[in-house]
VOBALO-844832 format. One line per 5 residues: number of its first residue (from 1); their letters; for each residue x negated, y negated, z of N, C-alpha, C, O. Coordinates in steps of 0.05 Angstrom, whole numbers, plus 5000, padded with zeros to 4 digits. Example, Ala and Ser with C-alpha at 12.3 -4.5 7.8 and 13.67 -1.06 7.14 Angstrom:
2
1> as> 4736,5114,5156,4754,5090,5156,4736,5066,5156,4715,5066,5169  4743,5045,5142,4727,5021,5143,4742,4999,5157,4732,4977,5161
END
This chain:
75
1> mqtcp> 4989,5026,5004,5002,5000,4993,4984,4979,5007,4971,4981,5028  4988,4957,4988,4980,4928,4989,4991,4915,4994,5016,4915,4990  4974,4892,5012,4981,4873,5038,4974,4851,5026,4954,4848,5013  5000,4831,5033,5003,4811,5010,4977,4783,5037,4976,4777,5061  4961,4776,5011,4942,4758,5022,4957,4741,5048,4949,4750,5069
6> ycdge> 4979,4715,5051,4991,4702,5052,5008,4707,5076,5007,4694,5097  5026,4729,5070,5046,4728,5091,5044,4757,5098,5061,4766,5113  5025,4775,5089,5025,4795,5104,5042,4820,5110,5043,4839,5126  5056,4812,5085,5080,4821,5074,5076,4835,5053,5059,4825,5039  5087,4864,5041,5084,4894,5026,5091,4883,4987,5110,4876,4973
11> mvqgl> 5063,4889,4985,5062,4889,4945,5067,4908,4942,5061,4930,4952  5088,4897,4914,5098,4918,4899,5090,4923,4871,5097,4903,4858  5080,4938,4859,5072,4939,4836,5089,4931,4808,5111,4943,4804  5083,4918,4796,5111,4919,4765,5079,4912,4746,5056,4915,4752  5092,4902,4722,5083,4895,4704,5077,4869,4681,5098,4866,4669
16> sidrg> 5064,4857,4675,5066,4836,4653,5068,4841,4629,5057,4861,4622  5075,4833,4619,5091,4845,4585,5084,4822,4573,5092,4800,4578  5066,4831,4554,5065,4829,4528,5084,4826,4506,5084,4844,4489  5108,4796,4505,5115,4809,4478,5114,4798,4455,5115,4774,4456  5113,4808,4429,5102,4795,4408,5117,4809,4390,5125,4830,4400
21> hgany> 5126,4805,4367,5135,4821,4332,5153,4845,4341,5149,4870,4339  5169,4833,4349,5188,4858,4357,5180,4878,4385,5195,4896,4390  5161,4874,4398,5142,4896,4408,5132,4894,4437,5116,4876,4440  5138,4908,4460,5121,4901,4490,5105,4916,4488,5104,4938,4478  5083,4897,4504,5052,4914,4505,5037,4901,4525,5035,4876,4524
26> iahwf> 5022,4919,4548,5018,4916,4570,4996,4884,4563,4979,4884,4546  5003,4862,4578,4983,4844,4584,4956,4856,4589,4949,4867,4610  4939,4852,4559,4909,4852,4575,4886,4834,4590,4895,4816,4605  4869,4835,4589,4842,4812,4597,4834,4804,4591,4820,4803,4612  4818,4786,4570,4791,4794,4560,4776,4770,4565,4786,4748,4560
31> egtpa> 4756,4770,4573,4721,4759,4581,4721,4733,4562,4711,4741,4541  4726,4715,4559,4722,4685,4538,4741,4665,4540,4761,4666,4555  4732,4640,4521,4749,4618,4531,4769,4603,4501,4759,4602,4478  4794,4595,4507,4802,4585,4487,4805,4565,4472,4801,4543,4483  4812,4566,4451,4803,4538,4438,4821,4536,4416,4833,4557,4408
36> kslfg> 4825,4506,4402,4835,4500,4393,4844,4512,4361,4822,4522,4359  4855,4518,4341,4843,4523,4316,4858,4508,4294,4867,4487,4303  4864,4511,4267,4876,4494,4252,4902,4487,4263,4912,4506,4274  4916,4465,4262,4943,4456,4267,4950,4460,4298,4973,4466,4307  4926,4456,4315,4933,4453,4346,4934,4479,4362,4932,4479,4387
41> llgvr> 4937,4514,4341,4948,4524,4361,4912,4549,4377,4888,4547,4377  4927,4562,4384,4909,4577,4398,4893,4598,4380,4906,4615,4369  4863,4596,4378,4845,4610,4372,4840,4623,4379,4849,4633,4358  4830,4645,4394,4822,4657,4399,4808,4677,4391,4826,4693,4387  4782,4691,4385,4780,4709,4380,4769,4734,4402,4748,4733,4416
46> vpkrg> 4790,4759,4399,4797,4768,4418,4774,4790,4399,4767,4793,4376  4764,4808,4434,4739,4827,4427,4764,4853,4430,4788,4857,4435  4745,4864,4425,4772,4901,4407,4766,4914,4434,4763,4938,4435  4765,4894,4464,4778,4908,4474,4778,4902,4504,4756,4895,4514  4807,4903,4524,4809,4895,4535,4815,4907,4559,4813,4931,4560
51> ipmaa> 4826,4891,4587,4820,4917,4614,4853,4908,4608,4858,4889,4593  4875,4925,4623,4900,4923,4620,4905,4928,4654,4900,4945,4671  4923,4896,4649,4937,4892,4673,4959,4902,4684,4979,4912,4673  4953,4895,4722,4986,4903,4728,4997,4870,4751,4984,4856,4768  5017,4869,4744,5022,4840,4770,5029,4855,4803,5045,4873,4801
56> frces> 5023,4853,4821,5034,4858,4838,5050,4830,4853,5040,4808,4857  5082,4841,4861,5085,4809,4877,5105,4824,4904,5117,4845,4903  5105,4800,4932,5106,4802,4955,5124,4805,4952,5133,4790,4934  5147,4828,4966,5172,4822,4971,5187,4819,4989,5209,4829,4994  5160,4786,5014,5168,4777,5027,5162,4743,5015,5181,4728,5016
61> cglve> 5150,4737,5010,5141,4713,5001,5144,4703,4969,5144,4679,4965  5146,4722,4944,5153,4735,4919,5123,4719,4907,5124,4709,4884  5090,4716,4928,5073,4715,4915,5063,4739,4901,5052,4759,4909  5072,4727,4871,5050,4751,4863,5023,4751,4833,5026,4739,4811  5002,4765,4840,4983,4766,4829,4975,4796,4816,4985,4819,4820
66> lfare> 4952,4786,4800,4943,4793,4770,4927,4811,4775,4920,4810,4798  4916,4828,4761,4887,4841,4778,4891,4863,4746,4912,4868,4734  4867,4873,4739,4851,4878,4715,4834,4901,4721,4811,4898,4730  4848,4931,4717,4835,4950,4714,4839,4971,4696,4862,4971,4689  4825,4988,4686,4826,5016,4668,4843,5024,4684,4861,5008,4679
71> efkar> 4853,5039,4703,4872,5047,4715,4899,5037,4716,4916,5051,4729  4907,5012,4703,4936,4999,4690,4928,5008,4665,4905,5000,4668  4928,5020,4642,4932,5018,4621,4955,5044,4618,4960,5063,4634  4966,5037,4593,4989,5049,4596,4993,5084,4589,4988,5087,4565  5000,5105,4600,5003,5130,4598,5022,5157,4590,5012,5180,4592
END
């Protein structure tokens, strides 16, 4: 069990979903910084491999924390 760092409440695991082009994906963390591209859009050179993220939410205060670990990949 994960405990909230602010109120000591119970943290419950969930997902941060990335939606695009009619599909749902588990959000991933990638090293690097964003940059503006043509027309002010977000231009990022996305590495081939990111680390899947999980979101943990405190049932007491609502705090959400994101963690990036290989164990969170879809199975």
